[in-house]
N, C-alpha and C positions, 0 to 999 in steps of 0.2 A: 391567286394565292397558290404558292408552289405545293407540290404534292409528290407522293411516291408514284412515279409514272412506271408503266410496264418495263421500260428500258432500264430503270434503276433497280430492278428486282434481282435477287440471286437466281441465276438461271439453273444452278445445281438443284434447287428445290423442285424444279419442273422436269428433272431427268430421272427416269427409273434406273435402278442399279443394273449393271451389266451382269448377265448370267455367266457363272463360272463353268468351265468345262467339267464334264463328269456329273452333272446334276442328274438325280434320279427322276426319270419321266413318270409322272403320276397321272396316267390317262383317265382313271376313274374320277379324280377330282376335277381335272380339266373338263371332262364331259359334264359334270355337275354345274360347273361355272357356265358352260355353254347354255344350259337350261335357263340361266339367269337372264339371258338376252330377250326373254319374253316378259321380264318383270322389271320393276323400277330399280330395285336395290339388290346388290350382292354384298353380303357381310361375311368377311373372313375374320373370325374372332377367336383369339387364343392368347395365352401368356407369351412372353418373349421366348424366342428360340425355337418356335414351332414351324418356321419356314413360311410364314404368311406372305412376306414380301417376295420371297423367291417363287412361290407358287403363282402369285399374281403376275410377276414379271414373265414367268414361263408361259402363262396363258396369253397375255397380250402380244408377246413376241411370236407366238406360234399361230396366231389368228390374223385375219386380213382386215378386220374392221378398224376404223380410225380410233385412236385412243389418246388421252391426255393424262398427265401424271402430276400430282402435287404431293410432296413429302412434307408433313407437318411437324412442328416442334413446339415447345412450350412458349416460345416468343410469338407465336401466331395468335395468341389470345387477345389480340387487338382487332376489333371488328373491321376497321378500315384496312388493316394489313391483310387479314384473312381473305376478305372478299376481293381485294385487288389481286392477290395471288391466284385465287380460284378463277377469276375472270380471265386473267392472263393465260392460265392453262387452257381454258376453253377457246381462247382466240387462236390456238394452234389449228383448230378446225376451220375457222374463218375469221380473218382479222376484223370483220365488221361486227362480230358478236360482242355485245356488252359495252358498246361505246357510250350509250346513254348512262348506264349505271356507273361506269368508270368516271364519267364527267361529274356525276353527283358525289362520288367519293372524294373529290377535291375539297369538299367542305371540311372544316376542322373538327366536327363532332362525330362520334361513332354512330353509324346509321341504324335506324330501326328498319330492318330490311324487308319486312312483310310487304311494304309498298315499293321499296326501292328495287326489289327483285323482279317486279312485274315486267319491265321492259327487257330485262335479261332473258326471262323465260319466254317471252314473245319472240326474241331473236332466235332462241334455240329451237323454237317450234318449226323453223324453216329447214332443219336438218332432214334430209330425204332418205337416210339409211341409218342403221344402228351405229351409234358412237358410244364410247365408254370413257367416263371420267373416273380416275382412280385417286382417292384420298388416302394416302398411306399414313399410318400412325395416328389415327383419329383420336386415340386416347389422350394425346397431348392437349386437346382442346378441353377447357373447363369453363369458358365464358358462357353463361346462360343465354346472353343475347345472341351470340354466334350460333349456339345449338338451336335456339328458337328459329332463327333465320334459316338454318340448314333444314330444319323440319318442314318449314313452309316450302322451301325449294324442292325437297323430295316429294312432298304431297302434290306439287304442281309440275313435276317433270314432264316434258313432252314425250311423246311415244318413242322417239328415236334416240333419246339420251338415257343411258343407264349409268347409275352411280355404283362404284365398287369401293367399299370401305374396308380397311384393315384396322384392327383395334385389339388391345389387350383384354378388353371386356366389352360387354354390351354398352353402347353409347346411349346417352339420354336423348333418344329419338323415338318417334312413334312406331316402334317395332311391332307392338301388339296389333295395331291397326293394319300394318302391312302384312302381317302373318295371316290375319283373318281374311284379308282381301287377296291372298295368294300373290302378293306383289314383292315378296322377299325370298331370296335364296340364301341359305346360311351354311357356312362351313366352320366347324368348331374344332377344338383341340383334339377330341377323340378321333375325328376323321383325319387330322393332320399327322397323327402319330404314324411312324413307319411300322408296317407289319413285318412278319419274320422274313418274307421274301425280299422286301425292300431294304431291310436292315442288312441282310446278307450281301445283297448286291452293292450297297453303299460301302460297307466295310471292306469288302474284297477289292473293290475298285480303288478305294483310298489307300489301303495298305499293301496292295499288290501281293496278297497272300491268301492261301486257302485256309479258312477257319473251320474248326470242327463244329458240327451241329450243336454239341453241348455248350461250347463257348458262346456261340451266337445266341443260343437260348438264354444263357446266363446274362449276357449284355442286354438283351432285349428286356429281360426281367428287371435288371438294375435301372435301366434308363426309361423303361415303359414306352419304348419307341419314340422317345423325345429326340427329334432330329438334332438339336444343338448338342445334346449329350453324346450322341454317336459321332458327331463331327469332331468334338473335342477329343473324344477317345481316339479317333483316327489320327488327329494331329499329335497327340501325346505319344503315340506308338509308331510313328513313321520311322522306319529303319531300325526298329527294335524287335527283339525276339518275342515269339508268341507267349512265352512264359511270363514276360513282363505284362502283357495284356491281361493274363489271368490274375496277376498280383493287383493290378489297378482295378480290375473288375471286383475283386473281393473287398477292396477298400471303399468302394462306392456305396453310400447309403445316405439317407436323408433327403432333403428337399432338392428340387431342381436347381435352386439358387446355390445350394452348397456344392452340388455336383459341378456347376459352372465354375465357381470360384476355385475349387480344388483342382479341376483339370486344367483351367487356364494357367494356374501357377505351375503345374507340371509341364505344360507346353513351353511356357516362357523360360523356365529353368534349363530347358534343353536347347535353347537358342544361343547363338554366339553372343558375346558381351555387347558387340556393336548393335545387334538387332534388339537386344533387351533394352539398351539405353534409348534407342530410337522409339520403341514402343511406349516406354514410360513417359518420354518427353512429349510425344505427339498425341497421346490418347485422350487428352482433354478437349480437343478441337472437334466441332461438329462435322467439319469437312476439311480435307487436306489437299494441298497441292505441293509440288516439289519445292517451289519458292518459299512457301510458308514453313515447310519442314526445315529448310535451310536456315531460316530466320530463327527458329526455335532451338535447333541443335548447334548452330554455329558451323556446320559442315556444308559441303556443296554436293552431297550425294542424295538429296531428298527424293528426286524424281526416280532414280534407279532403285532406291530402297523401297519406295512405294510399289514400283512395278514388280520387284522381287517378291514382296510380301503378298501382293494380290495373285501373282502367278502360283505361289505356294498355297494359296487359299488360306492364308494365315491371318485371320481376324478381319481383314480388309475386303471391301468390295468396291469396284470401280463404278462410278456413275457414267451413264451415257454421255458422250461428248459430241459437240457440234463442230469440232475442228479447232476450238480454242484451247485454253489450258485444260489439262486432264485433272479431274477432281476425284477424290476417293473419300470413303467414310468407313469408320469402324462399325462392325456389326454391333448394334446397341447392347446386346447381352454381354458379349465379350469385352466391349469397351468399358462397361461398368466394372467388370472384374479387374481389368488392367488398371483402371483408375484407383481402385482400392490398394493395389500393390504399389502403385506409384506414390500415393500419399504416404505410405509407410516408409518408402525409401527417401523421399525428398523432404517430408514434413510440409507444414502449411506455408512456410516462408518460401520453400523451393517451388511449390506449385504456383504461388502468386507471382514469382519471378517468370515462370513460363507464360502466364496470362499477360504479364506486362510486355514481354517480347512480342506476343501475338498482337496485342493492341497496337504497338508501334507499326507492325507490318500491315495490319488492316488499314490504319490511317494512311500509310504511304500508298496503299492501293485505292484510297478514297472509299473504302467500305466502312462508313462511319458507324453504322449500327453495330457491326461486329466489333469495331474498335471500342465503342462504348461498353458493350456487354463484357468484353474481356478486361477493360480497365476497371469496371466495377468488381469483377471476379478477383482482380489483383488488389482490391481495396485501395485503389489510387483515385480517391474522389476528386482531387484537384484536376487530375488529368481527365477524368470522366466529365467534369463540368465544362472544361475547355472544349471537349469533343461535342458535348451536348449543345453548346453555343453554336458550333459550326453546323451541327445537324439542323438546328432551328433556322439558321440563316438560309439553308438549302431547302428544307422541307416545311418550314413554318411549324405549326402544331397539329398537323393532320392526324397523327397517331396518338390520340390523347391517352389511351390506356398504357401504351408503351412509355410515353414520356412520364406519366405519373409513376409507373413502376420504377423507372430509372431514378427519379428524384426522391422517391421514398427511401432509397438506399443511401442517400447523402444527407449529412447533418444540415439542418436549416441554417445554422450560422455560416456555413460555407456557401450555401446558395445565395445568402444575402449579399455576398461580395460580387455577384454576377448579375447586373441589372437586367440584361436580356433574358436570362433564365428566370429571374424573379417575375418578370412580366408574363413569360410563357407559363410559369407555374400558376400564376393568378388566373390566367385564362383557363387552364386545365381545371382548376377548382370551380370556377364559375360555370363552365360548360358541363361539368359532371356532377354538380350538386344542385340543390334547390336554389335557383338563382333569386327567388323572391324572399328567401329567409334571411333575417338579420345575421344569423350565425355565419352564413356564407360570406357576407361582407366583412365580418369580423375576422374571419380566417384569411381573407385576401389582403386586408389592410397592411399587416406588417411587411408583406412582400412588396407592396407598392411604395411604402415609405422607404424601404431599403433601396429600391430601384431609383426613386427620386433623389435620395441622398447621393448615390453614386453618380448619376447623370448630372446633377447640379454641380458636383465637384469637378466633373469633366467638362462642364459647360456644353453639354450635348443637348441642344435645343430640340432636335427631332425626337430623341428619347423622352424628354420631358413632355413634349407634345403628345406622344403616344400614350404615356401614363395618364395625362389629363383626359384624352379621348376615351380611354378605357374606363377611367373613373366615371365619366359621364354615362357610359353604358351600364355600369353597376348601379349608379344612382337611379337610372331610368327604371330598371327592374325592381328597385327598392321603393318605387313610387315617390322618390324625392326629386320631383321634376325641376324645381328651381335650381337646385344644386347641379342637376344633370345638365341643364342648359348653360349654366355658368362655366362648368368644366369644358363643355363643347366650344364655347366662344374663346376661352383662353387657349385651347389646344390649336385652334386655327391660326392664332397669332404666331405659333412656334413651328407648326408642321410645314415642310416644304411642299411646293406644288406637285412634286413627283411622288408624294406619299398618297397614293390612291386609296389604300385601305382605310387608314385612320382619318384622313380628311373626309372620306365618304361616310364613315361612322359618325363623325361630329356633325356633318351637314344633315344626316338623317335625323339626328337629335334635334337640331335647330329647326328643321322643317316640321317636326312634331310640335315644337314650341309654337311655331306660327299657326299650326292648326288649333292648338289649345287656346291661343290668343285670339282666334277668330280671323286671322289674316290669311284667308284661304288662297288668294292670288299669289301672295308672297311665298306661302308654303309650297305651292305648285312649282314655282321657279326653283326653289332650293332642292326639292325632292327630285326633280328631273336631273339636276346636276349631280346629286348624290347617287342616283341610280346609275349614271354613266360611270362614275368613279368606282362604285362597287362592282360593276360589270367588268371594268378594266382590271380590277384586283381579283377577279374570278371568285368573289365572295357571294355564294348563292344566298346566304342568310341576309346579307345586306341588300341584295337585289329584291328578295321577297319582302323585306321590310319597306323598301322604297315603293314597291307596287302597292302594298297595303296603305301607305300614307297617301299615295297618289289616288287610290280609290276613294279615300275619305274626302279629298278635295273635290272629286267629281260628285260625290254624294251631296256635299254642301252647295255645290253649284247647280244641283238639280239634274245632273246627267246620270240618271239611275242606270241606264243601259250600260254606259261605259264603266261605272262603278261595279256593276254586276259581273261584267266580263273579266275585270281585273281580279276580283275575288275568286271567281271560278278558276282562273289561271293559278292563283295561289293554292287552291285545293288540289289541282293537278300536279303542281311542282313541289309542294312542301311535303315531300315523301322521304326525307333523309332521316336524320337522327331524331331522337325523342323530343328534343327541344322544338322541332318543327311542329309538334302538336300545338304549341302556342300560336304559331302562324295559322294553322288550320282552325283553331278556336276563334281567333279574331276574324278570319275570313268568314267563318260560319255565322258569327255575330253580325257582321256587316251584311251578309246575304239575308239574314233574318230581318234586319232593319229595312233593307230595300223591299223585300216582300211585304213587310208590314206597311210601308209607305204606299205601296200599290194596292193595299187592302187584300192581299192574298194571304189570309190569316193562317190557313192550314200549313202552307209552305213556310210561313214565318215561324210557326210553332216547331216544325221539324228542324229547321236550321238552329233555332234557339236551343232546342233540346240537345242537339249535337254539341253546340258551343258550351253549354253548361256541363255536359259530361266531360269534355276536354278540360274545362277550367278546374274541375275537381280532381281529375286525374293528374294534372300538373300542379295542384295546390296554388293556382293562380287566382288569388282572391280579387284582384282588380278586375280581371275578366269576369269572374263570377258575379260581381256587383253589377257590371254593365249588362250582363245577360239577364240577371234576375229582374232588374228594373224594366228591361224591355219585355220580358215575359209577363210582367204585371200589366203592361199596357195591352198586350195581346189578349190576355184573359179578360181585361176590362172591355175591350172591343166586342167580346162575345158574352158580355154580362156575367162572367164567372168571377164575381167579386170575392168570394171566400178564398179560393186558392191564391188569388193575387195578393190579398192582404196577408195571408198566412206565410207566403214565401218571403215577403218583405219583412215582416215582423221577425221571422226566424233568422234571417240574414243579419238584421240589425243587432241582434243579441251577440253575434259572433265577431262583428267588424269593430276594430279598434281605430283604424285610420280615420281622422276627422273628415277629410275631404270625401272619402268613400261613404262615410255615414251621412254626410249632407246629401249625397246623391240618392241614397235610399230614402231619406226623409222627403226629398222633393218628389220621388215616385209615390210615396204615401200621400202627399198632398194632392197629386194628380188623381189618385183614386178617390180622395175625399171630394174633389170637384165633380167627378163623374157621378157620385152618389149624393151630392149636395150635403155633405157632412161638414157644416160650417164650424162646428166646435173643434174638430181636428184641424181644419184650415186655420182657424184663429191661433191655435196653439203652435202650429208650424210657422206662421208668420212671425210669432214672437221669437222663435229660435233663430231667425235670420239676423237678429240683432247681435247674436253672439259671434264674435270675430273668429274666423278660421284662417290661420296664416296660409298664404300661397294658394288660395282658392283660384282655380283657373277661370279665365274670362268666359269661356264657353259654358262652364258650369254656372257662373254668375248670370249669364244670359238665360239659361234654362230656368233658373230660379225667378228671374225677373218676369219672364213670360207667365209662369204659374202664379206669381204674386199679382200680376195684372189681371189674370182671370179671377183671382180671389176678390180683388177690388170691384170688378164688374159684377160678380155674383152678389156682393154685399152692397150694391148700389153706390159705389164710389168711383164712377167712371172717370172723373177728373184726375184722381190719383193714378188710375191705370194709364191714362194718356201721358202723364208726366213720366212714368216709368218707361213707357215704350218709345218716347220721342228720341232719346239718344241711341237706343239699340237699333231702331229702324235705319237711321242714317249710317251708323257704324257697319251694319250688315251690308248695306248697299255699296258702301265704299270699299269693303274688303272682300267682296265676292261671295258672301254667304247668302246665296239666293233663297235657300230654304228658310233661313231666319228672316229674311226680308219679307217673304210672303206671309209667314206666321205673324210678324209684327203688324203687317197691313191688316190681316184678318182681325187681330185683337183690337187694333185701332178702330176698325169698322164696328166691331161689337161695342166698344166703349161709347162711340157716338150713338149707336143704335139703342144702348141702354138709356141714353138721354133723349130718346125719341127724335134724334137729329138725323133723319134719313138723308138729307141733302149733303151732309158731311160724311155720312157712313158709306154711301154708294160709291163715290170715287175711290175710296181706299179698297173696298172689296173688289171693284171692277179691275183695279190695277193688280190686285192679288190674283184674280182669275186669269188675266192676260199673261202674267208671268208664269203661273202654274200650269196653264193648259198644255204647253209644250214639254212639260217636265214630269208628267205622270204623277203629280202630287194628288193624293187622295186622303190618307189618314191625317195629314196636316190640317185639312178642313174638317174631316169627320170627327176628330177628337175634340173639336170645339163644341160639339153637341147641338142640342135643340136650338139654342139662340142663333147659331150661324145658319142652321137649316131654315129657320123662320125668316131670317134676313135674306137668304138666297131666294126663297119663294116670293118674297115681296119684290125683290129686285129683278127676277127673271123676265117678267113681261117687258121691261124697259130695255133689255139687251138687244141691240140691232145686229150685232155680229153673229151669224149663224153658228160658226164653230164655237164661239164663246157660249152661246145658248145651249149648244149640245153638251159642252163640258159641264156647265152648271146643272143641266138636267141630269147628266150622268151622276153627278155628286148627290143630287136629291134622290135619285134612285137608290144609291148606296145608303143614304140616310134612312130611307124608307125600309130597306132590307135589314138594317142593323138592329140587333136585338136590344142594344142599349138606348136606341131612340125610336121606339115603335110608333110614335104618333105623327111622324113626318110623312107627307104624301106628295109624290111627284105629280106634275100636271101631265096626264096621259096624252093630252092634245099636242104636246111638244115632242113626243117620241117619234123617232124616224120610222118610215115605212119599212116593214120587215124585208130583209133580203132572203131570196130563195137559197136553198142548199147549194145549188151550183154557183150562185153569185158569191156566196160565202167562200166557196173553194177558190174561186178566181181572186177574190179580195185577199185571201191569205197568201196565195202564191205571188201576187203582185206586191204585197207588203213585204214579202221576203226578198224582193229584188229581181224576180224573174221577168224576162221580156215577154211580149205577147206571143212570140213564137215558142218560147220555152213553156209558157202556160198551156198553149195549144197542144204541144207534144205531151206534156204531163197529163192532161185531161182527155187526150185523144179527141180533140174537137178542132174545128177550123179556126184560123186566125180571125176571120170575119165574125165568127160566133163569140170569140174572146172580146172583140171590140164592142159588140152589142151588149154583152154582159157589163163591160166597163161603163158604157154609156148609162145603163140602168143604175149601176152602183153610184155613179157621180150624181145622178138625179135624186136618188133616194137619200143620199147623205148630204145633198146640197153642197157639193164641192166641185172643184174644177181641175184637180191634178191628182196624180198618184200620191204625192206626199201629203196633201190635205186628206185624202181618203185614208191613208195610213194613220194619221194623227187622230181623226175622228173615230176610226175603227178601234184604235187602242183605248181611247177614252171611253167608248161605249162597250169595251171588253168583247168586241166581235172577233178579235184575233188574240 
């Protein structure tokens, strides 16, 4: 997915302004800034016109440490844009810095940077001497998300990186903490004011005249040492008599803003008409080049005029250049004053005409962001929309906040005429709103209808396919699964093979359908294709979704280790925008399920608690239902019946979605089985007769298994077997190994309830054979005392040593479980205990180490390792490393 790459950025924002000749050297302030090199942060804070940027430029240009510069403006309040610029500035130290973070910024949502910044900070930790990063005009930032990320960045700055901020006021950063920790150096307006000596030196150098002490004192009193006021005074009086200086001094009173406006007008009125015209026409631009000025004025003297004004120190400052086009910018304070005068001269229509000319020039230079901004300033919404379409084609929708801000200035009726922009706006709404709320869908729908209408009229099959694919995504988050899958199938009929992004989105949707339908093998085929497409589209969100679905296929196939690794990968990589908290929540839920299946209940509780926290943070009720029902099982496994029941009852009162309510009710029935609450079970069985549209097959299977247990508990084993018959075959055919094992266990219990051990034994033995290599435990343990009794009865008949060990390990778990205290394992079947050293050897061998590696790790000989292995094999009754690993895992020795 395209993005703002570093080479696409405005290099002028990364250039400090060039110092003008005749600057007053401020050695005391420079020395104070030197002291900041032993602290994290230097803050130069004062209103405009106090020389903040000049002082900082003077410092970094007079010192030998490496420095990087970023000038900020109001358009940087897009998190993706801000951090891309900041990292690009840091890459001047070393091009390898920030590669991981820049790659993550390719995603279309604004990042939640507390996690995203970790690899960047780790990169910066490699700096081996002091470096300084300057963020000029920090007051331009108002985004709480950016400021929160910047706070995190400052708190974790490595020792050799120092941050220098200039701002018109104290930024919303943890300054109090930094002050207490002596990690902050501050320079404020009182320190930046010129004293008498500095004022005299500046005025005399600027005016080339000797000024009386009385006059200097008067000017110092009027301006209170405000550098900008003194500079304007000097400009106003160049080549004028000293008496005029006295007249101007007497006229000065009021605020610094008034002084600036008054003196700026005085200076401009003293300029030739050509200079005045040039100033008024060009003052609205954030930065200027000769070519841009020519486009605005209609003349061909832009470069020479800029050079002349900068040489005269007249409002302009030149940015550092790297040999390309020379860029300039107006001093912000003076520029604002000139703009006021220009608006009076030209009127709003004239100012809009200037912006329109600028937009045309920016478009010709392929500077589309500036072209859009100036088109909007010119109130040319049709032109802005055409440019936004071009911007989307190049950059996709990476800068959501910027795109949203642009489109907010354009009437919806005009947006409806541009289907590409409609789809982009729909995505912006979905990714920046509560994607689970019906109101979000309602807000998106008119945009999608308008895009569909336009693309239908144009017979644009790909555009229509993209709309359908996106509709499927919206429906998925609205829990309208059948609609979601229908849209996805329709989209694939229209999308070309070359459309990696949207075909990948639809295939992800359909792989989720296969999972919900219980067709695990088919789901795996589809999701592998979807992951490849999303990777080709550089869509990290799609890749993470594919990994999550793939982990589910492994879970159902009984490969818990592979499922665990994939979900841990998601936790490592889902560290971008806030919507990735949904990915983290699902991954945490899946890890809780895996830990629960392994009977690692404390770990399961931890992961489930984290998933629940994330579900509530994101208002993701579907995830909350999944987590709460799992938590109820975890509590039940530890005989904590009260909190399990209370959590389910509380959730049931809030849930309106019928399918989610059925999931809660099934969990309540599970609790009733564990406590032999037949009244609740009978009531639940009656609710199953109520039809719920679009109930997913996997949910039907879950209900069928619980209903079978209900029939077994009420001595109706024949009905239980009838329910199980179709599900066992279906699970085997579609790769749901976990369901297959559970169905076999329930079938065994149904026969056992009829005292038919001859039919019961083969089903349970088959379940044990399948389960022993797949770490299944809770699947057996949740079936309670009846299964434990059947296992005890069956155990002496098992000839396979590994199978007997697996069954014995399950019986041990039964005997340790608080919910089934009366089960006793046969102590005579337990393995001979391993010594501490044998356990160490076993763990290292199970981890894949060779004999030589084990010997090196334990500082013993290879022959000693072989002796230990021989004893291990004998005690475990196995013949290979793999068998030893399996038995050790089953017995929880590793």
